[in-house]
N, C-alpha and C positions, 0 to 999 in steps of 0.2 A: 719142471712143473712146480707151481707154488704150493703153499701149504694146503690148498683146497683139494689136492689129489695126490696120487703117488708120484714119486720122482721117476723120470724115464730111466729104465734100467740101462746101465752102461754109459749114459750120457755124461755123467760126471767124469768118466774116464775117457771121453771122446770116442766111445764105441756105440754101435747101433744095437737096439734091443734084439735079442735072439732067444730061441728056445722057449721054455715055459714062461719066462718073464714076458716075452713078446705076446704070447697068447693070452696071458692074464691081463696084460695092458689093453689089448683089443677087446677082450671081454668086458672090462670095466668101462671102456669108452662106449662100446655098443650099448651096454646097459644104461649108461647115463643119457646118451643121446636118444635111445629109443624111449626112455622114460619121459622125454619131452613131449612125445605124442600123446594123444588122448583118444581112447585108451591106448596103452602101449602096443604098437604093431610089431610084428616080427617078419623078417624078409623071407621070401620064397623064391625058388629057382626061376620062375617065369617072370619075375620083376614086380609081381603084385605083393601086397602085404596083408598079413592077417591081423585080426584084433582079438586078443585073448583066445587064441586057438580056434577062432571062428572061421567061416568060409573066406578064402582069399578075396580081397577087394582093394581098389585104389584108396590111398589115404585121402581123406577129406573130399567126399563126394557132394557136400552141401554147398550150393551157391550162396552168395551173400543175399540176405533177406531182411525184411522188417520183422522183428520179433513182436513189436507192438507199435502201432501208429494210430493215434486218436483221430477222431473226426468231430470237430476241426482239429488240425494238427496242433501239437504243443509248440511252444516257442523254442524249445531246446531239444536237439537230437543227441543222444548218447550212443556213440559208435564203439563197439567191441571189436578188437583186432587181435587174433591169436598169433602165436609165435611159430618157430620152425617145427616142422612135423606135427603141427597142431591141427585143430578141426574147428570149423565155423561154429558149431554148437557144442561138440564134445569137450573142447578145452574148458568150457565154463560150466560143465555139468558134474556134480558130485556122484559118487557111486550109488548113493541112495536116490538118485533121480532129481535132486534139487538143482535148479539152475541159478547161476548168478543173476541172470536177466530178471527172473521172477522175484528174487529177493530184493532187487533194486526197485521193482515195481511196487512191492509191498512196503517199502520204507516210508515211514510217516513224513508227510509233507513233500515227498519226492515224486512218487509214482504218477500222480495226476498232472505233473508239470513237465514230464519228459516223454519223448518217444524213443524207442530203443531199436537199434539197427546192429546186425551181426555181419561182419565182413570176414570172408575167408579166401585163401589163396592156395594154390597147389604147392606142396612141399613134401617131397618123397625122399627117402634115404637111398633106395637102391634102384627104383624105376626112374625113367627119364621124365622130363616135363616140369621140374621144379622151377620156381621163381626165386631170384635173388632179391635183395632188399630193394634195389632200384625198380626192378620189374614189378614187384609186389606193390610198391607205392604208386606206380603208374596204373595198375589195375584198381587200386583203391580209389584213385581220383576218378577213373572212368565210372565206377559203380556209384560213387557219391553223387556224381552228376546224373547218372541214369535213373537212380531211385529218388532223386530230388533232395538228398540229404544236404548238399551244398547250398540249397536255397533257404535253409532254416536260418532264423535270426542268430542263433548260437549253436555251435557244435562242440561237444565234449568227447574226447577220445579216451577209452579205457583199453590199455594194451598190455599184453603178456609177453615177456621174453623178447624175442626178435621183433615182435609186432610193434614194440615201442620205437625201434629204429626205423621201421617202415613208416610209421606216423610222422616221425621227425623229418624224414626225407620229404614226405608229402607236404608238410607245413612249410619247410624251407623253399620248396619249389613253387608254392602257391601262397604268398604272404597275404593275399586277400582273404583266403580261408583262415589263415592263422590269426588275422586281425579280429575275426569273430569267433575264435576258439578261446574261451576263457580258461580252460583247464585241460591238461594232459595228465592222466593218471597212469603211472607205470608200475607194473608188478614184475619184479625180478628181471628188469631189462638190462642187458649187458652193455651199458653205456661206454665202457672202456674195454669191451670184448670179454671173452671167457677163456680161461686157461684150458678148459676141456676141449676147445677146438684145436689146441696144439697137438692133442692126441688124435683128434678126429681126422686130421689131414693125412694120417697114415692109413686110414680106411678108404677103400675105393667107393666113394659115394658120388651120386649125380646131383650135387646140391652146392652151387657156388656160394650160397649164403653162409656156409660154414667158414669159408675163407674170409668172408667179410666180417666175421665176428672173432677173428684172431685177436689176441691182446693188442691194445691200441699202440703200444710202443713200436710194434713192428707191423702196423696195419695202416697203410696209407688211406684206405677207404674210411675207417673210423676217424682218422685224423682230419680228413676233409669234412666229414659230417660234423665233427666237433667245431671246426672253424666256422662252417656255414651256420650252425645253430647259434654260436655266440654272435655272429653278425646279425641274425634275425632278432636275437634278444636285445642287442644294442640299439637296433632300430625301433624298439618298443612294440614290435608286432608279435613277439613270442608269447604263448600262454603261460600261465602258472604251471610248473611241473611238480607234481606231488608223487612221491615214490613209496614203495613198500618192498622189503626184501625177505628172502627165505632164511629160515633159521635152522632147518634140518637138512642133512645131506640127502641127495637122491641116489640111492644105492651107496657106492663108496665115495662119492664126491659131492662137493658143493658146486653146483653148476654156475651160478652167478653170485660171487661173493659180495659182501657189503661195499667194498671199494668201487666195484663196477656198477652196482645197482643204484648208487647215490650220486653219481657224477654231476648231473644237471639239476638236482632237486632244489626247490625253493624253500623247503621246510625240512627240519630234522626228520628223517624218515623212520618209521617204525619197522622193527622186525616182526613178522607175523608168527606168533607162537605156534609151534607144532607144525609149521607148514614147510614142505619142501618145494622144489621148483615146480612141481606139477600141482600139488594141492593148494598152493597159494591162491589160485583162481578157481578153486572148486569148493566154495563155502557150503557148509551143510545146514546152516541156520541163519536166522535174521541177525543175531548178535555176533556173528563171526567177525573177527577183527578186519578182514579184508573188506567186508560189506560196510562196517562202521567207518573205516577210513575213507571209502569212496563217498558215502553219504555226507560225511562231515565236509569233505572237499567241495562237493556240489553245493552244499548250503553256504559255504564261505565264498566261493569264487564264481559259481554259475547262477544260482538263484537270485543274487542281487540284481541281475539284469532284468528281473521281472518286478523289482521293487522300486516304487517311485521315490522312496526316502533315500535312495543311494545317489540321487541327483539334487543339486541345489540350483534354483533358477531365480536369483535375487532380483532380477530386473523385470520379472513377470508377476503380475497380480492375478489371483484367481477370480473368475467371475462365472458363476454357475459351472458349466462343464467346459469353459474356455479359459484361456489365459489372455491377459491384456498387457500390451507394451505401449508406453507413452513415448512418442517420437517428438523430440524437441528441436532437432536441427534439420531444417529442410534443405540446407545448402552444404551439409557436411555429413560425416559419419555419425551414426548412432550405434552405441555398443550395448549388446545384451549378452550377459555371461551365462555359460552352461558349465557347472562344476561337477565333476565326477568324484563322488565321495566314497566309492567302493574300493575294493582291494585289487580289482582287475581292470584292464583296459576295456572301455565300452564305447560303442559307436552311436551316432545320431544321424538322422537324415531330415532334410528340408524338402517340402513339397510346395511349389508355388502354382497358383492358378495360371492357365495359359494366357490370360489377358492381364496379368499382374503388371503394375507400374512400380513395383518394389524390387530393388536389387539387393540380394543378400549375399555377402561374402563371408566365408569361402563359397565359391559358386558350385563346386562339385561335392556332393555327398552320396553315400554315407562317408563320414569321417570318424576317426577314433580319437578318444580322449584318454590319456594315461591316468592311472589311479592318482587321485588327489589333485589333478590338474584342472585348469579352467580354459575353456575355449570361448573366444569372443566372436559372436555373430556381429557383423557390421552391416547396418541397414542404410540404404540410400533410396530416395524417391525421385522419380522423373515425371515429366509431363505435367498436365493440369493437376494441381493439388487437390486431394480428396480428404474428407474428414476421417476416413477409415480404410485400412488395407487389411489383408489377411494372408496367412500362410499356415501350412501344416508342419508340425514338429513331432518327430518320433524319437524318443530317447531309449536306446537299446531295444529291448523286446517289449517295451510298454506300448499300449495303444496310442495311436497318433492323436495329438491334441491340436485343436485349432487355436492359433494365436491371432488376436485382433490387434493391429497396429493403429493407434489413434493419434491424430494431431489435435491437441487439446484446444488450441486457439487458432482457427483457420485464418482469421483476418490478420493476425500477427504473422502467421506463416507466409501469407501472400505478400505482406509488406517486406519480410526478409528476402523473399525471392525477388521482389522488385529492386531491392538494393543491390542484389547480385547482378541483375541485368544492367543496372545503372553503372556498376563498376566495370563490367565487360565493355559497355558502350564507351566509357571514358578511355579505357585501355586501347580500344580499336582506334578511337579518334587520335590519340597520341601517336600511335604507330603509323597511321596514314599521314599525319602531319610531319613526321620525321622522315628521314631518308631510309629507304629499304635497300641496303647494300650501296651500290654505286648509282642506283637509278631511283627515281621517284616512284611512288605508288602507281601513278598513271602509266608509267613506262613499262611496268611489269606485264608479263603475259597474263592472260585470263586465269590460267591454272595457278600461276604463282600468286595472283591476287587472292584466290579462294584459299590457298594454302596459308598465306599470311594472316588472313582473317581468322582461320581455324586455329593456327598456332597462338595467336594473340588471345583468343578467347580461352584456350586451354591454359595458357600461362597465367592469365588473370584469375582463373578459378583455382589454380594451384597455390597462388599467393593468398587468396582469401580462405581457402579450405585446405590447409596443408595436410590433413589426415587422409584425404581422399587418395586411394591408389591411382596409379597412372591410367589404367583402363577406365576406371570410374570417372576420372577427370575428363577424358576424351568424350565419354558418353554425355556428361554434363554440358560440355562445350557444344556438342551436336544438338542437345536439347534446347539450350538458350539461343543458338544461332537459328534454329527452326522457329522459335517463338518470335525472333526479330525479323523473320522472313528472308534470311540469307541462306537459302536452301542449298545452293551449290557447296558452300562451306560446310553446312551441316552434313550433307551426304559424304563429303570428303572425310570429315571427322569419323563418321560411322565406318567407313571403309578402313580407316586406320585401326579402329577397334577390332574389326574382324581379322585383319592381317596380323596385328601385333599382340592382341589380347583375346585369343579365340575362346577361352573359357568364359570370359565376360560376355562375349558375343552370343554365347549359348543361352544366357539368362532370358527367361520370358519377357522381363521388362525391357531389355535391350532389343530383343527381336521385335517386340511390339513397337518400340520407338523407330526402329529401322523401317518397319512397314508403314508407319505414319509419314516419315520423311519421304519414302518412296511414293506414297499416294499423293502427298501435297506437291511434290516436285515433278511427278510424272517420270521419274528415273527408275528403271527396273534393276539397276546394278548397284543399289545402295549396299546390299549384301550380295556377294557373288556365290559363295558356297554354303552359307548358313541359311537355312529355311526361314522365311519371314511368314508370320501368320496372315491369313486372309481376314481383312477387316470388314466389319459390317458397313453397309452403304453409308449410314449416317456418320461413321467415324472416318471414312476413307480420306476425304479431302477437307475436313472441317478445319477452320483456323484454330491454332493452339496458342493464341496470344492474349489470353484473358488478363494475365498479370501485366503485360505490356500496355494493353489498352487502359488498365486501371491507373497507370502511372505516367503514361506518355505525355499527357497534356501539360504537365508541369515539369517535364524533364528536359533540361537544357542539353544534357548529354545525348539523348535520343534524337533531339532536333538537329544537333550538329552532325551526328552520325548519318542521318537521312540526307543532309546536304552534301557531305563528303561522298557518299555512295552515289548520289544522283549526278555528281559532277564528272563521273567517269563512265564511259560507254559500257564497259563490261559489267559494272555494278549499278547502272542507272535504274534498271527495273527493280532491284532490291531497295534502292533509295526511295523510289516512288511508292513502293509497297509500305515501307515504314512511314513515309509521309502520310499515306492514307490512314494508317493506324493512328497517327497523332491527331489528324483532323477528326477522325471518328471519335476518339476519346474526348474531343472538345465539343462534340455534338454536331459537327459539320458533316452530315451524311452525304450531302451532294458533293462537297469538295472531296470527301474520301472516295466516292464513286468515280469521280474524274481521275483521281490519282491512280486508283486501281486499274481503271480502264486503260490509261496510258501505259502503265507498267506491263499489263498482259499483252498489249500490242507489240511491246519490245521482246518479251520472252514469256510465252504463255505457260502457265502452270495451273493445275487444277485448283490449288488453293487460292490463287489470285482471282480466278473466275468465280469461286465461291464468295470471296470477299466482295467483289464487285456486285454480284447479284444481291447480296444481303444489304449492302449500303444503298444500292439503287432502289431497292424495294422500300427501305426505311425512308429514303428521301421522298419517294412518291407518296407514301402514307402521310408524311409531314406536309406535303403540298395539298393533299386532299383534305386535311383537317384545317 
């Protein structure tokens, strides 16, 4: 036994404890262990336990419950978890009736910002039915889900004794919960085990948790817990751990000494004056050191999630109740920084409208940002250019803000998009004119032709827009091929996105583009497993070639591309469609109608039919006038 308790009689001489020394040892051990309960129970022959000579009853008959839950709910839930032989409520209640819960609720600037939940589990010394650390953590997770605690924006855990090990196991097992846990407050938690359990193993008790809290040097369970916790911490998903330790012996022993109570702490821990292992979590007044330590930790590590000043958004400008972002690159990535200035990891989430034409990477949120770190949002636009886009941005537990994404000069943006289309057309022309492997373009199978055109468009975009991620490049290729009327290649590019970049495929902008390509081409398998939105009738098969029409009349590259495509049976319909676009851009509606009509007679698509009807109607109006 270490200096925290009596040396095992006879152990130094290799003997077992006997006689009065053995009885004294068991008495000291029972006294210390029983003291961990709240109030201290005593065993009875029938397996029940009494509380201060009261009527025998099972230990901890109180189910987990909400101590306080506001309406509407607060953004932060504070969860209290008791230790071995503890009680859901009693562990936290002083002899004068004062509860730790109520003192927290009364703390200035805290009570109205948190909801309070008390968790309890069965832990008996002599009767059966006790839960060990793993079992208690499983129960904790079930009740957090059952009572909706895990759905809070932020969850703070306040744990006593073994309860801290229970919470650590829960957070290790569920890093998604740990990522939104800014703070773990530990009171006298045996992070390296407790020497008192070396004695406790000589007592016949029905509680496996005692063996799990043997000193860590001889305790594989605590060694594994330590390794797992360090792994969670190195991943950046662990909360701040703030500790406090007992300064007074409980009976004859110190149950959790300083060395064990401070193992994983992120700050120098205080000893709570005058507090033993039991009273450390039974404060009797608002100014008690245990209350002060918790309140200060909440203010430092949890409340900043409710404070807008803990974030910097240098690329957003305020405008009334919205933020504005200026998008300058229509063919490449646009960066918007989110900087976490707080001392704890904080998360953010993006919400995009269902019909959005804006792709924001990273595609999946919520995502966490480490203290002092910057996260770059990367924005890309697809389809017909719009003067303004929007999305929702929520930083930590702050209310969601609407961000308006504006293109300051729409005419210049369309000119830049036209240049990109021109570059893709030139690249495709060069590829068609060169040899494709050992065979010419005309000798390739139809599927190989569509693949070659898609590959060439994607490679051209990669060269001109090197910052675009691979998935975004394939989407951009599908977008431009759709505008050029090469719908088979566009659909093929979209299928590559779904297969190789499934997160990108889930974006509303990409699903919207897939639905438009499907509607224009009449293909139902543009996306196989990813749901495509149902488009409005006016959107379903409308031409998406405004930029092509604006520049086609003067584009030698587009004219050559139309001729190349028209000269090959598999792509003749695409060539005639592009030829119709060129004629339309020159004002020749009748010629455009003839080209579209011939194209749809070769391969009918809804968009070709729409183009033909519009051009024919315009030509008729021209003749009538």
